[in-house]
KEFITOR-140437 format. One record per residue (C-alpha): residue in one letter; x, y, z. Coordinates in steps of 0.05 Angstrom, whole numbers, padded with zeros to 5 digits, always signed. Layout:
BEGIN
AXYZ ...
//
This chain:
BEGIN
M-01125-01255+01529 F-01097-01274+01464 K-01086-01205+01431 G-01037-01184+01368 C-00997-01224+01317 Y-00999-01303+01323 T-00963-01343+01267 A-01005-01410+01245 I-00934-01446+01242 I-00919-01497+01193 T-00900-01563+01208 P-00825-01576+01168 F-00814-01640+01152 K-00762-01676+01124 E-00746-01712+01049 D-00769-01777+01086 Q-00840-01746+01126 S-00816-01753+01192 V-00818-01686+01226 D-00756-01640+01216 E-00753-01630+01288 Q-00683-01580+01278 A-00721-01536+01230 L-00781-01527+01276 R-00739-01505+01327 D-00695-01454+01279 L-00777-01427+01253 I-00789-01414+01325 K-00727-01375+01336 F-00745-01337+01268 Q-00815-01322+01292 L-00792-01298+01365 A-00730-01253+01336 G-00791-01229+01290 G-00833-01195+01351 V-00897-01246+01345 H-00945-01233+01396 G-00953-01311+01408 L-00955-01378+01374 V-00999-01434+01344 V-00977-01500+01336 L-01016-01563+01299 G-01064-01521+01263 T-01089-01533+01199 T-01027-01494+01166 G-00997-01543+01206 E-01018-01595+01164 S-01056-01632+01231 P-01096-01677+01198 T-01032-01718+01185 I-00993-01712+01245 K-00990-01780+01291 E-01010-01784+01354 D-00932-01793+01382 E-00912-01725+01330 Y-00969-01693+01363 E-00945-01690+01426 T-00869-01683+01409 I-00883-01626+01371 L-00917-01590+01429 K-00860-01615+01476 I-00817-01573+01422 V-00849-01515+01420 V-00868-01494+01485 E-00785-01523+01497 E-00768-01475+01448 V-00815-01406+01466 A-00798-01423+01541 G-00852-01372+01563 K-00838-01309+01523 V-00902-01317+01487 P-00959-01356+01491 V-00970-01424+01451 I-01037-01438+01430 A-01052-01513+01406 G-01087-01546+01348 T-01133-01592+01393 G-01210-01591+01343 T-01222-01647+01304 N-01297-01669+01275 S-01299-01712+01336 T-01306-01687+01402 E-01280-01746+01441 K-01217-01741+01405 S-01221-01658+01410 V-01216-01664+01480 K-01172-01712+01482 N-01121-01673+01447 T-01138-01620+01482 E-01115-01655+01556 K-01054-01670+01520 A-01040-01594+01502 K-01058-01584+01574 V-01004-01636+01600 A-00951-01596+01548 G-00959-01532+01580 V-00992-01493+01527 D-01032-01437+01539 G-01096-01447+01497 A-01134-01485+01448 L-01149-01471+01383 V-01221-01507+01362 V-01245-01512+01302 T-01316-01514+01278 P-01330-01593+01263 Y-01322-01607+01192 Y-01351-01644+01145 N-01405-01671+01193 K-01435-01604+01205 P-01463-01605+01274 T-01531-01571+01296 K-01528-01513+01339 K-01540-01567+01387 G-01483-01602+01377 Q-01427-01544+01369 L-01465-01524+01437 A-01441-01591+01471 H-01383-01604+01418 F-01341-01532+01451 R-01363-01535+01516 A-01343-01613+01530 V-01274-01585+01508 A-01263-01523+01545 D-01292-01563+01608 V-01214-01594+01601 G-01202-01527+01620 L-01152-01491+01580 P-01180-01415+01551 V-01211-01440+01489 I-01204-01403+01419 V-01263-01415+01375 Y-01249-01435+01298 N-01300-01409+01255 I-01284-01424+01187 K-01332-01442+01144 G-01303-01450+01075 R-01268-01500+01105 A-01315-01534+01147 G-01383-01530+01111 I-01411-01501+01175 N-01419-01436+01198 I-01420-01418+01274 E-01481-01362+01279 T-01456-01301+01327 D-01523-01327+01369 T-01493-01387+01383 L-01413-01360+01391 M-01449-01310+01455 E-01479-01374+01484 L-01407-01405+01484 A-01380-01343+01506 E-01413-01358+01569 H-01373-01408+01585 E-01312-01385+01632 N-01260-01418+01587 I-01279-01406+01514 V-01248-01330+01512 A-01240-01319+01431 V-01260-01327+01366 K-01213-01332+01307 E-01270-01300+01256 A-01248-01337+01181 S-01314-01334+01155 G-01295-01287+01110 D-01357-01237+01131 L-01338-01176+01156 N-01422-01169+01173 Q-01418-01218+01211 M-01350-01199+01249 K-01379-01133+01267 D-01441-01170+01291 V-01385-01206+01333 L-01354-01149+01354 D-01413-01108+01386 R-01443-01153+01425 R-01376-01202+01448 P-01364-01192+01518 E-01326-01160+01565 G-01255-01195+01561 F-01275-01241+01495 T-01224-01234+01443 V-01240-01230+01360 L-01184-01246+01315 S-01183-01241+01246 G-01164-01304+01210 D-01149-01281+01144 D-01090-01237+01140 G-01124-01203+01084 L-01182-01179+01131 T-01140-01164+01178 Y-01142-01081+01176 D-01211-01075+01166 L-01228-01127+01230 M-01176-01086+01280 K-01203-01019+01248 M-01281-01042+01270 G-01241-01059+01341 G-01217-01135+01333 D-01153-01156+01373 G-01100-01182+01319 V-01095-01236+01273 I-01079-01312+01273 G-01036-01321+01214 V-01006-01349+01153 A-00961-01293+01125 P-00926-01283+01191 N-00888-01346+01180 A-00847-01316+01127 I-00852-01241+01149 P-00858-01245+01225 E-00825-01176+01238 R-00875-01138+01189 M-00937-01172+01208 S-00918-01160+01286 K-00906-01093+01272 F-00967-01082+01225 V-01008-01117+01283 Q-00974-01072+01331 A-00984-01009+01305 M-01057-01015+01298 L-01065-01050+01370 D-01035-00974+01388 G-01083-00937+01352 D-01049-00925+01286 F-01096-00940+01232 D-01058-00878+01174 S-00995-00903+01164 T-01023-00983+01180 A-01077-00961+01115 Q-01014-00958+01068 E-00980-01025+01100 N-01045-01062+01084 E-01044-01029+01018 D-00970-01055+01011 L-00989-01122+01039 Q-01047-01155+00995 E-01007-01175+00938 F-00966-01222+00992 F-01038-01242+01032 D-01069-01254+00964 M-01016-01298+00927 E-01004-01339+00996 F-01073-01377+00981 V-01063-01378+00896 E-01067-01453+00926 T-01089-01482+00976 N-01058-01460+01048 P-01006-01483+01064 I-00982-01499+01008 P-00956-01429+00987 I-00937-01416+01048 K-00893-01478+01070 T-00874-01466+00986 A-00848-01397+01014 L-00803-01423+01069 S-00769-01473+01031 L-00749-01421+00979 M-00725-01380+01025 G-00676-01439+01057 K-00726-01446+01127 C-00752-01526+01110 E-00751-01565+01059 E-00814-01567+01002 S-00845-01638+01024 F-00917-01640+01039 R-00957-01712+01068 L-01021-01725+01021 P-01064-01707+01004 M-01024-01628+01009 A-00976-01630+00948 T-00916-01590+00913 M-00947-01533+00879 E-00965-01523+00804 E-00907-01501+00764 D-00937-01444+00738 T-00974-01419+00810 K-00898-01433+00834 A-00870-01390+00785 K-00910-01335+00808 W-00914-01337+00877 T-00837-01337+00871 E-00846-01271+00827 T-00879-01241+00890 L-00829-01269+00947 K-00776-01241+00893 K-00818-01166+00894 Y-00822-01169+00971 E-00739-01183+00979 L-00758-01257+01022 I-00710-01292+00964 
//
């Protein structure tokens, strides 16, 4: 259902920490002009843990309005509270988004039984659900057996695989039911996943290079793994450097240097260290972004 290059878009803030609504609209226009296949809003890259309830609904409204049905919009609705995740998903459904990205409950690390109950409760809201498996941030992995049980629910239609384990990704691809989408959660592993049969990426890099990333992914969807092998190699420095500090610090800094938003974060996210910012700036110059 959800295939291609999806941008996990940042949430721009003004210097006074309020949401920069005009910058958000301009960023969406930039993504659409770049040909991305879809947008993911209010995920971790969008600093979702610091977004207030009223802001959540406003941001969803802006994105849905600005996209105007041109591409699918997925809302990050998952938290480590099932009740709150369900409520977020209900709000997203009312706002008119096309799907919900639901992260593994972090810190409280539920058992398999808890994971199954959590994702099924969210899926019962009625929006298509993308399970977000990211052990590095959640502290717990969604095992393939668990994911396959979740995939039996009619509304659980995809996984964003950010486990970093290509063997696990291959296992998911081998066992997934027909129509179940597998998306990379790591820009740097997109080529490897798609070469094994994956369907695309929910990425950070498209924030800054939407056209390049969408063409890269589309070429692989079209079966071209020859020319894209070189492109994958050419992009590796960007993929590595965009995580030189905790996401979304580098990518938002890049967009700030590109003149697309202010360099403003909400604590505990903070501006980049000067030494890593200098290295990142050199990388951005190399890619002719600044």
